[in-house]
C-alpha positions in Angstrom: 17.6 34.8 -16.4 18.3 33.6 -12.8 21.3 33.1 -10.6 19.5 30.1 -9.1 22.1 27.5 -10.2 25.3 29.5 -9.5 27.9 27.9 -7.4 27.1 29.4 -4.0 23.9 28.5 -2.2 21.1 30.7 -3.6 19.6 32.6 -0.6 15.9 33.4 -0.6 14.5 35.9 1.9 10.9 34.6 2.4 8.7 37.5 3.3 5.5 35.5 2.9 2.7 37.3 4.7 5.0 39.2 7.0 3.8 42.6 5.9 0.9 45.0 6.6 1.1 47.5 3.7 2.5 47.8 0.3 5.2 50.0 1.7 6.2 47.2 4.0 6.6 44.9 1.0 8.8 47.5 -0.8 10.9 48.0 2.3 11.3 44.2 2.7 12.7 44.0 -0.8 15.4 46.6 -0.1 16.3 45.2 3.3 16.6 41.6 1.9 19.1 43.0 -0.7 21.1 44.8 2.1 21.2 41.5 4.0 22.8 39.7 1.1 19.9 37.6 -0.2 19.9 36.6 -3.8 16.1 36.7 -4.0 13.1 38.0 -2.1 9.8 36.0 -2.1 6.2 36.7 -1.4 3.1 34.5 -1.5 0.1 34.8 -3.8 -3.0 33.1 -2.4 -6.7 33.6 -1.8 -8.4 32.4 1.4 -10.1 29.7 -0.7 -7.0 28.4 -2.4 -5.0 28.3 0.9 -7.6 27.5 3.6 -10.6 26.2 1.6 -12.8 29.1 2.9 -14.2 32.1 1.1 -13.8 35.5 2.6 -11.3 34.6 5.4 -8.8 37.4 4.7 -5.2 37.0 5.9 -3.0 39.4 4.1 -3.8 38.3 0.6 -1.2 39.9 -1.7 -3.1 42.0 -4.2 -2.0 40.8 -7.7 -2.0 44.4 -8.8 1.0 45.0 -6.7 3.2 42.5 -8.5 4.5 44.9 -11.2 5.6 47.4 -8.6 7.2 44.8 -6.4 9.1 43.3 -9.4 10.2 46.8 -10.4 11.5 47.5 -6.9 13.4 44.2 -6.9 14.9 44.9 -10.2 16.0 48.4 -9.1 17.5 46.9 -5.9 19.4 44.2 -7.8 17.6 41.2 -6.2 15.6 38.5 -7.9 11.8 38.5 -7.3 9.8 35.4 -6.4 6.2 34.7 -5.4 4.8 31.3 -4.4 1.4 30.7 -6.0 -1.1 28.5 -4.2 -3.3 27.5 -7.1 -2.8 26.7 -10.8 -4.6 29.9 -11.7 -2.3 31.9 -9.5 0.7 30.3 -11.2 -0.4 32.0 -14.4 -0.8 35.3 -12.6 2.7 35.4 -11.1 4.5 33.8 -14.0 5.3 37.0 -15.9 7.1 38.4 -12.9 9.3 35.4 -11.7 12.2 33.5 -13.1 11.3 30.3 -11.2 8.4 28.9 -9.3 8.1 27.6 -5.8 5.6 24.9 -4.8 4.8 24.8 -1.1 4.7 21.6 0.9 0.9 21.7 1.1 0.7 21.6 -2.8 3.6 19.3 -3.6 1.4 16.3 -4.2 -1.2 18.2 -6.2 -0.9 17.0 -9.8 -2.6 20.1 -11.3 -0.2 22.4 -9.4 2.9 20.5 -10.6 1.6 20.5 -14.1 1.0 24.3 -14.0 4.5 25.1 -12.8 6.2 22.6 -15.2 4.3 24.1 -18.2 6.1 27.4 -17.6 9.4 25.8 -18.6 11.1 27.7 -15.7 13.0 26.1 -12.8 10.8 24.7 -10.1 11.5 24.5 -6.3 9.4 22.0 -4.4 9.2 21.9 -0.6 8.8 18.3 0.7 7.5 19.0 4.1 5.4 16.3 5.8 6.1 13.8 2.9 7.2 10.2 3.3 10.1 8.9 1.2 7.5 7.1 -0.9 5.6 10.3 -1.6 8.7 12.2 -2.4 9.6 9.5 -5.0 6.1 9.7 -6.5 6.4 13.5 -6.8 9.8 13.2 -8.4 8.6 10.5 -10.8 5.6 12.5 -11.8 7.7 15.6 -12.4 10.0 13.4 -14.6 7.1 13.1 -17.0 6.5 16.9 -17.1 9.9 18.6 -17.0 13.7 18.4 -17.2 14.8 17.4 -13.7 17.9 19.5 -14.1 15.5 22.5 -13.4 14.1 20.9 -10.3 15.2 21.8 -6.7 13.9 19.5 -4.0 13.7 21.4 -0.7 13.9 19.7 2.7 11.3 21.3 5.0 9.8 20.7 8.4 6.2 21.9 8.0 5.9 23.6 11.3 6.1 27.2 12.4 8.5 27.5 14.1 10.2 24.2 13.4 12.3 22.5 16.1 15.9 22.3 15.0 16.1 18.7 16.4 13.3 17.7 14.0 15.3 18.9 11.0 18.3 16.7 11.1 19.4 17.8 7.6 20.3 14.8 5.5 21.9 14.5 2.1 19.9 14.0 -1.0 18.0 17.3 -1.0 19.0 20.2 -3.3 17.9 22.8 -0.8 16.4 23.7 2.6 13.2 25.6 3.3 14.1 26.6 6.9 11.3 27.3 9.4 13.5 27.1 12.5 14.3 30.1 14.6 17.8 31.5 14.3 20.3 30.7 11.6 22.0 27.5 12.8 20.1 25.2 10.4 20.7 27.4 7.4 24.4 27.7 8.1 24.7 23.9 8.5 22.9 23.4 5.2 25.1 25.9 3.4 28.1 23.7 4.3 26.6 20.7 2.4 27.8 20.2 -1.1 24.3 19.1 -2.1 22.6 22.3 -1.2 21.9 24.8 -4.0 19.1 26.8 -2.4 18.3 28.0 1.1 15.0 29.7 1.9 14.7 31.5 5.2 11.6 33.3 6.6 12.4 37.0 6.9 10.9 40.1 8.4 12.3 43.5 7.7 
């Protein structure tokens, strides 16, 4: 069960790869809860799935940590999320999450969309660097795979950090994946009646 579609914007604290040790991950979960987030999210990838290279290590989250991270989130009273960066990793994180997030880089990858849709869980998709035509194609494809009432389309500027002036939040998106510095963009999005979800990068 998830609070994803409750009335208020659902706030995701995106830890991503902002950790050095397992202890950092556990601390991030507790701090995210203290900050009022509804969910805390990590990333599951291998160097090959994310960068197309083998052996280029960049804080790959050990999958063996997932049970302990989920248990810590449950104990803290915050929902646990983990973006998978390959169809195989979707299967690995699925037992621990109540919804799936597809990164902008994978949003037009049919096999990834199929993998998350098959779980039957809600799906959040970041639309960074996509044209209006591509967004429509992604939505149309997902229509053949899942109930769109479980889909959250996230506006995203695929830059780190993103320039606030490049964001120019517009209606029509269900959520915002915010890569800007500060909190102005997130507060602005929270005032929109369209927005169900706000994801903000977070470091404990």
